[in-house]
N, C-alpha and C positions, 0 to 999 in steps of 0.2 A: 502565452500560458505559464504561468506560475504552480511550484507543484512544494506542496509542504512533504517532507520524508520526514514520518514519525521514528524515531531511533531513541526514545526515554525509556524502553521496555525495562524491565530488574534481570531478563534472563537468567530466573533460577532456575529454569529445566535444565540449562547447557551447564551448569558446576560440576566440575570446577574450574571449567575452561573458561567461567565470567567470573571469575574471584577476582580478577584481577584486570580484567579487561570489557568494556561494553561489548552487548551481543551484536552491536552493530560492526562492528572491529573483528570479529571473529572470522578468521580466516577460510578460503576455498580456493585452490590451487593457487595457494601463493598471494591472494590478494584479498583483504577487507570486504566483507558482504557490502559495505557502502558503497566502496569504490565501484561495483559491480552497475548497483544503481546510479549512481550521480553519471557514469558513463553512457547507460542506455537511456537515460534524461536529455545528455547535453545532444546526443545522437538524431533522439526524437524533435529536437527543435526548442526544448525547454529553456525559456532565457534567464529565469532564476529561480533558485530553490531554497526554501527555507528549513532548518533541520531541526526539531526539537531533541535536548538533552535531558538528562534525568543524572543516570548511572555515570562515572569518572568524565565529567564534562571536560577536564583540562587535557585528559587523552584524544579525545576526540580535537579538539580545537585544534590540538598540537597537531593531530594526522591532517586535518584539514586546510593549514597553513600551508604545513609543508607538501602538500599535493598539486599547487598550482592549477587548478580544476579550472577552464578554458571559459566559466559561466559563476555569476555571482551569486555566493552561499551567504546567509546569513543565519545565523546560529539565535537557537531561543532556549535558553537555561530555564527547566521546570524545578523549584525546591519542591513543591506539591507537585503529584501527576495529576494531571486533570480529565483523564481521557480523552479517548478523541475530539469527540464533540467540543471538551473544555478549552483542547490547545486550537481548534479552529476560528472558536470565539474568540481567545486571547489573543490571536493574531491577524483578526478579521482584515485590520487596515491592511497588512501587509498584502493582501490581492487586490485590494484596489476595485472592490465590486465588479471583477470579472469571475470568469469560469476558472475554475482550479484543478490540479491532478492532487488526489490525494493517496498516498502510500503506505502503508505498514513494512517498515523495510526491513523488517527480523523473518522477511519470503525473500526466495531467491528465485530469480524470475525474470523469461526472456521472452520479447513480443516486440512488436513492430507499436512504438509510442505512436505514431504519425496514422497507425491504420487504427488505433484508438480514440485517436481527438477524431479522429472522420465521422468515426461510426458516433462521437457523440455530437458532433457538428451538425447531422444529419439524422438527429434524431426524431421522432416523434412529437408531436405539438406538444402533449402535455409530461413528456420526460422532462423529469430534471436530473437524475440524474443517471451515471453509464458505469454499469460495473463490471469489472474484469472477474470471469469465472475460468475456472478450468474443471477436468475429471479428475477426481479424488479416487486414489485406488484407497484410501480406507474414509471412507465417508461419513463413519460414523462419529470421525475425529474432525469435522469438520462444520460450518453454515452452509446447509443444504439448501438450494433452492428452486421452486414452483416457478413455471412460465403457463403464461394462456397462449395462444395458438399467433399473437403477432410475436411474440420475444419479450415480452415484457412481464417482472417479476410480481407474480401475485402472493407468494408466500415465503417466508424464510424459516429454515431448522436450525435450530443451533446445538450441533452433537446429541442429535437423537442416536441411541442404541438400535433401531433401525428407521434410518431414515428414506426417503421417499424419491431413491435414485441416486444417482453421485455427484450434481451437477454442482460445484460449490462453489462458494464466494470466494475470490482471489484477494481481497480486503486493500483492492486499488481501483481509486474512483475517479471520474470527475463530475464537479459538483456546480452546479448553478450557483450563480451568484445569492439566489434566494436562499438558496441553503442554509448561508448564516444565518438571514435574517429569521429565520424560523429558531437558529440556535438562542440567538439574542430575545425571542420570545419567550425562552423557556425561563428565563430569569434565577437562573443560578450556575454556579462556578465551574462544577466539576459534571460531565456528559458524556454517558455510556453511547458511541455510537449506532453500537448495533442492538440495542432493546431500545436509547428513547429517539433516536432519530430512522434512521429503517424504517420500523414498523408505520412509521407517520409517511412514508413517501412509498407504501406499496399501493402498485396500479400505476407510477412515475418512474420506475427506473427500467431500464435496458439494459441489454448487456451485449462485450466484449468478449466472445471466446478465445483466449490462450489454450492455440493446442501446439503448442512452443515446448514450453518448460516453464512448471511453478511448482517450488516444493517451501513449504512453511521450515525453518529452520529452528523447530521449537525444544527440540530434544539432540542429545548427543547421537540419540541412532538417526535422527534424520540428517543430522548434519553431517556423518560418516557416509551415508548414501549420497546425498548432494556431492560429496567431493569424491566420490566415486564415475555417481555418472554427469554431472555437471561441465567435465574440459570438453569433451567428446559435442556437444551441445554448445558450449562455444564456440568452440573450431567451428560450426559451420556460418558462424556470425548473425548480426543483428538480421533478424527478417526483413525487407524491403518494404516499402511503405504501405501496400496497401494488401497485405497479407497477415 
């Protein structure tokens, strides 16, 4: 399986840290956020990674060239931000009409990639997207999902003041090739995944629940928390295949 790491974010809420480096290279325990993702995907058997870039692209390219990862990495520069759906659409040939993993790389996460793929591969017949979820400590700041009795997503609430629970969308997905066909059918270049794609697939999304670690590194405060709590999580190692 191939993966798309979305790393083009502006990182405005992380300023002044991101005044001189892109958000994906912000360090946690001495290593860039992007490095953790690439390691996780390599260990999970992902065989090729596409990374989209916008802010400080030359800095990211230089870092990737120096890192000598054991997986093929392709970069795609976006002069204009296209939204998650637009990035998928523009690079759809990269995925060769096969299922793909989609990751917002401004999150810090620890989970079994193999278990996630196993969940997708054994999905219900009509399911076309597998979404990673986590229990949010601040659900009002997250996209909260509701499930039916079979664990299928039936509703999605984006940053409500009083959300109906704390089961949050982790912004990590496995998509069937049909999702790319849907993006083509929209007939537009810039596509927001949360508002234009996910609603179309309600009732056809199952979940993989991350009960190990997941945090949005969107603010300086969240980054400080991650720097404090993640070293102990990482020391325990990547979870085994089916946990």
